C-alpha positions in Angstrom: -1.5 67.5 -42.2 0.4 65.2 -44.2 2.9 64.6 -41.1 -0.2 63.9 -39.1 -1.6 61.7 -41.1 2.1 59.6 -41.7 2.1 59.7 -37.8 -1.4 58.2 -37.5 -0.8 55.5 -40.4 2.4 54.5 -38.5 0.4 54.1 -34.9 -2.6 52.2 -36.8 0.2 49.6 -38.3 2.0 49.1 -34.9 -1.2 48.7 -33.0 -2.4 46.2 -35.9 1.0 44.4 -35.6 0.6 43.8 -31.9 -2.9 42.6 -32.2 -1.7 40.3 -34.7 1.2 39.2 -32.7 -0.9 38.7 -29.5 -3.3 36.4 -31.8 -0.8 34.2 -33.3 0.8 33.7 -29.9 -2.6 32.9 -28.3 -3.1 30.5 -31.1 0.1 28.5 -30.4 1.5 29.3 -33.8 5.1 29.5 -32.4 4.7 26.6 -30.1 7.1 23.8 -30.9 5.8 20.4 -29.4 8.0 17.8 -27.8 7.6 14.3 -27.5 5.1 13.3 -24.9 5.1 10.6 -22.3 4.8 7.1 -23.8 1.3 5.7 -23.2 -0.6 2.5 -24.4 -3.9 3.7 -25.4 -6.8 2.2 -27.0 -9.7 3.7 -29.2 -13.3 3.2 -28.0 -15.9 3.4 -30.6 -19.3 4.3 -30.4 -19.7 8.0 -28.8 -18.9 10.5 -31.5 -17.8 14.1 -30.2 -17.2 13.0 -26.5 -16.5 16.5 -25.6 -17.2 16.1 -21.7 -17.0 13.3 -19.1 -17.7 13.1 -15.4 -16.6 10.2 -13.2 -18.5 8.5 -10.4 -15.0 7.4 -8.7 -17.0 5.6 -5.9 -18.8 3.1 -8.6 -16.1 3.4 -11.1 -18.5 4.6 -13.7 -18.1 7.4 -16.2 -20.8 9.4 -18.2 -19.9 11.1 -21.2 -21.7 13.6 -23.6 -21.9 12.3 -26.9 -22.7 14.7 -30.1 -21.6 14.3 -33.6 -20.9 18.0 -34.7 -19.9 17.0 -38.4 -22.8 15.2 -39.1 -25.2 18.1 -37.2 -23.5 20.7 -39.6 -25.5 19.4 -42.3 -28.6 18.7 -40.4 -30.6 18.0 -37.3 -29.0 15.0 -35.1 -29.7 13.8 -32.1 -27.0 13.6 -29.1 -26.8 11.1 -26.1 -25.4 10.6 -22.8 -23.5 7.4 -22.3 -22.4 5.2 -19.3 -19.7 2.9 -19.0 -17.7 1.2 -16.6 -14.1 2.0 -16.2 -13.0 -1.5 -16.0 -14.5 -2.4 -19.5 -15.1 0.9 -21.6 -15.7 -1.0 -24.6 -18.4 -3.7 -23.4 -20.4 -1.6 -21.2 -21.1 1.7 -23.1 -24.9 2.1 -22.5 -27.0 5.1 -23.9 -29.1 6.4 -21.0 -30.5 9.5 -22.4 -33.9 10.4 -21.3 -36.5 9.3 -24.1 -38.2 12.6 -23.1 -35.7 14.7 -24.2 -36.6 15.0 -28.3 -34.0 17.8 -28.9 -30.6 16.9 -27.5 -27.3 18.7 -28.5 -25.3 18.0 -25.0 -22.1 20.1 -24.2 -20.7 20.1 -21.2 -22.1 18.1 -17.9 -21.7 17.6 -14.1 -22.3 15.0 -11.5 -23.7 15.8 -8.0 -24.0 13.2 -5.3 -26.1 13.8 -2.4 -25.1 12.6 1.1 -27.8 10.0 0.7 -26.4 8.6 -2.4 -29.0 10.3 -5.0 -27.5 11.5 -8.1 -28.1 14.3 -10.3 -26.5 15.1 -13.8 -26.4 18.3 -15.0 -25.9 18.9 -18.9 -25.8 21.9 -21.2 -27.8 21.6 -24.2 -27.9 23.8 -27.1 -30.7 21.9 -29.5 -33.2 24.4 -28.9 -31.3 27.0 -30.5 -29.4 25.4 -33.1 -30.9 24.7 -36.7 -33.6 27.4 -36.0 -32.4 30.5 -38.1 -35.6 32.4 -36.9 -34.6 32.2 -33.2 -32.8 35.0 -31.4 -29.2 34.0 -30.5 -29.1 32.7 -26.8 -33.1 31.6 -26.9 -32.8 27.8 -26.0 -29.3 28.1 -24.1 -30.3 25.6 -21.4 -29.3 23.2 -18.8 -30.9 20.0 -18.4 -31.3 18.3 -15.0 -31.5 14.5 -14.8 -31.6 12.1 -12.2 -29.6 9.1 -12.6 -31.3 5.7 -11.5 -28.8 2.6 -11.4 -29.1 0.3 -14.3 -31.7 2.6 -16.1 -31.8 5.2 -18.3 -31.7 8.7 -16.6 -34.9 10.6 -15.8 -35.6 14.1 -16.9 -36.3 16.1 -14.0 -36.3 19.8 -15.3 -34.9 22.2 -17.8 -33.3 25.4 -16.5 -33.3 28.5 -18.7 -32.3 32.1 -18.1 -31.7 35.2 -20.1 -28.1 35.4 -18.5 -27.3 32.1 -20.3 -25.9 33.5 -23.6 -23.5 30.9 -25.0 -23.2 28.1 -22.7 -20.2 25.7 -22.7 -19.8 23.9 -19.3 -21.7 23.6 -16.1 -20.4 22.6 -12.7 -23.0 21.4 -10.0 -23.1 23.1 -6.3 -25.8 20.5 -5.1 -28.9 19.4 -6.5 -30.5 22.4 -7.6 -27.4 25.0 -7.9 -24.8 25.2 -10.3 -22.3 27.3 -12.2 -22.2 27.8 -15.8 -19.6 29.3 -18.4 -20.9 31.6 -21.2 -17.7 31.2 -23.6 -18.7 34.4 -25.6 -20.1 37.6 -24.9 -20.7 38.5 -28.5 -23.5 37.1 -31.0 -22.5 34.9 -34.1 -20.9 37.1 -36.9 -18.4 39.6 -37.0 -18.5 40.6 -33.4 -17.6 37.2 -32.4 -14.8 36.8 -34.7 -13.6 40.0 -33.5 -14.0 39.0 -29.6 -11.9 35.5 -30.6 -9.1 37.1 -32.8 -8.6 40.5 -30.8 -8.5 38.2 -27.9 -11.6 40.3 -26.4 -12.5 39.5 -22.6 -16.2 39.1 -22.9 -16.5 35.7 -21.5 -18.5 35.0 -18.1 -19.3 32.8 -15.2 -23.0 32.7 -14.2 -24.3 31.1 -10.8 -27.6 29.6 -10.6 -28.9 29.5 -6.9 -31.9 27.2 -7.7 -34.2 30.0 -8.8 -32.6 32.6 -10.8 -29.3 33.5 -12.3 -26.5 35.8 -11.9 -23.2 37.0 -13.6 -20.5 36.4 -11.0 -17.4 36.7 -13.2 -16.9 38.2 -16.5 -13.9 39.8 -18.5 -12.6 36.3 -19.4 -11.2 35.4 -22.8 -13.3 32.5 -23.9 -14.4 30.9 -20.5 -14.4 26.9 -21.4 -14.2 24.4 -18.8 -14.7 25.2 -14.8 -14.6 22.6 -11.6 -15.0 23.5 -8.0 -12.4 22.3 -5.6 -13.3 19.3 -3.4 -14.0 21.5 -0.4 -16.1 23.8 -2.9 -14.0 26.9 -1.9 -12.3 27.4 -5.0 -13.5 27.5 -8.6 -11.3 26.8 -11.4 -12.0 28.5 -15.0 -10.3 27.4 -18.0 -9.8 30.3 -20.6 -9.1 29.0 -24.1 -7.9 31.8 -26.3 -6.6 33.7 -22.7 -4.3 30.6 -22.3 -5.0 30.9 -18.6 -6.5 29.0 -15.6 -8.3 31.4 -13.3 -8.8 30.7 -9.7 -11.8 32.1 -7.9 -12.6 32.0 -4.3 -16.1 31.2 -3.6 -18.7 33.0 -1.1 -20.3 29.9 -0.5 -23.7 31.5 1.2 -24.2 33.6 -2.4 -22.2 31.8 -4.8 -20.2 35.2 -5.4 -16.7 34.6 -6.9 -13.4 36.7 -6.3 -10.5 36.5 -8.8 -7.8 35.1 -6.6 -4.9 34.2 -9.0 -4.5 33.4 -12.8 -2.0 30.7 -14.1 -0.8 31.3 -17.7 -0.3 28.1 -19.8 1.4 27.7 -23.5 -2.1 25.8 -24.3 -5.7 26.7 -25.2 -7.4 25.0 -22.1 -10.5 23.2 -22.8 -12.1 21.2 -19.7 -11.0 20.3 -16.3 -11.2 17.1 -14.1 -9.8 16.7 -10.5 -8.7 13.3 -8.9 -8.9 11.7 -5.8 -5.8 13.5 -4.4 -6.7 17.3 -5.6 -4.8 17.3 -8.7 -6.2 19.1 -11.7 -6.3 17.4 -15.0 -6.6 20.1 -17.7 -7.0 19.3 -21.3 -6.7 21.1 -24.4 -5.3 22.5 -27.9 -1.7 23.5 -28.2 -2.5 25.1 -31.5 -5.9 26.6 -32.1 -5.5 27.3 -35.8 -4.9 23.6 -36.2 -7.9 22.8 -34.3 -10.2 25.3 -36.5 -8.8 23.4 -39.4 -9.8 20.3 -38.0 -13.1 21.2 -37.2 -13.7 22.0 -41.0 -11.6 19.1 -42.2 -11.4 15.8 -40.4 -7.9 15.1 -42.2 -6.2 17.8 -40.8 -4.7 16.7 -37.5 -5.1 19.1 -34.6 -2.6 18.2 -31.7 -3.9 17.1 -28.2 -2.6 17.7 -24.8 -3.4 16.8 -21.2 -1.5 18.4 -18.2 -1.8 17.9 -14.3 -1.7 20.7 -12.3 -0.6 20.7 -8.5 -1.3 23.6 -6.6 0.9 23.5 -3.4 -0.1 25.6 -0.7 2.2 28.9 -0.8 4.2 27.7 -3.7 4.2 28.1 -7.4 1.9 25.7 -9.2 3.3 22.3 -10.7 2.5 21.7 -14.2 3.4 18.3 -15.9 2.4 16.8 -19.4 0.9 13.7 -19.0 -0.3 13.2 -22.6 0.8 14.7 -25.8 -0.1 13.6 -29.3 0.1 15.8 -32.7 -3.1 14.3 -33.5 -2.5 11.2 -35.1 -3.9 9.4 -32.2 -6.5 11.8 -31.1 -7.2 15.3 -32.6 -9.0 18.0 -30.6 -8.8 16.9 -27.0 -11.3 18.4 -24.9 -11.4 16.3 -21.5 -9.3 13.8 -19.5 -10.3 11.8 -16.5 -7.9 9.6 -14.4 -8.3 6.9 -12.1 -7.1 3.5 -11.3 -4.3 3.7 -13.6 -6.2 4.6 -16.4 -6.4 7.9 -18.8 -9.7 8.4 -20.7 -9.6 11.5 -23.1 -12.4 12.6 -25.0 -12.4 14.8 -28.0 -14.7 17.8 -29.6 -15.0 16.0 -33.2 -13.5 12.7 -33.2 -15.8 9.3 -33.6 -14.1 7.5 -30.5 -12.4 8.4 -27.4 -9.0 7.1 -25.5 -8.5 4.8 -22.5 -4.7 4.8 -22.2 -2.7 3.2 -19.0 -0.9 5.5 -16.6 2.5 4.6 -15.9 
């Protein structure tokens, strides 16, 4: 009996050691950060917590979600959607939040432009479930559907909710009524969620809303975060943060169903994704996730920021290149990057400013 207990103890220690090792690798503890490209960047104030951005490249306009998460941790605070011109981000930062949205904590967002030019902005909104201890978890996880009006505030069209919306993070439009969203966790807050994160359990998912109802179309993901459709709509790219991977799903256009095509590993905790006019993916994230957690608790603790491009040549290996890398002094906790017309805009989860950099 003693020998059996001894063997069992050794096995438990070995399994625990393997789990700890996996977690440390996933968090980037052993990642050595080299010097990044030398870019000239300017900080743009006025939109704290610019966690996500989308661009109307035809008009040179950018829309960003802003939510001051540090202030929100101490009490209710209103978030906002801002619009600015790529040519003058400082002078044209305009709040276009619908006045009818009384409780608004925006997260991911997506822009759809119809063939006739009409534009719809989809925004993940957490405000209905935050700061209400009596609410069941998941209640109030919604997507706001906004109509964009040139030169005016956006108009609130409707709020979409569904029981499949469990822990929403990002949204990607298919058309003016259909969209995909990520649930970044499958566990409720507390010990179960901590176990999911630190044991790297694949419980996150992608949900498809067909205009009437929502269906889970991909699961088993490890902290599903940003997502974007390919320009032709045939592929959906999903960033996995603690999974440190980019998952590629082929899309069944008629039903919205997904089929895993491939998975690209990264030495980076991926956050949000954008796709430029050439079809190149711009992926942003956190090289050291424990540093990011420390930064979330204390703004004086810096968290490295990284932006990489991903090219996917047909039949060849992915081409991955670092385009921005900062140890946190210039920008901590980067979450999204957009590139166009020689400019690179980078937002973050907690910072009071976002960056506009000149690309070489």
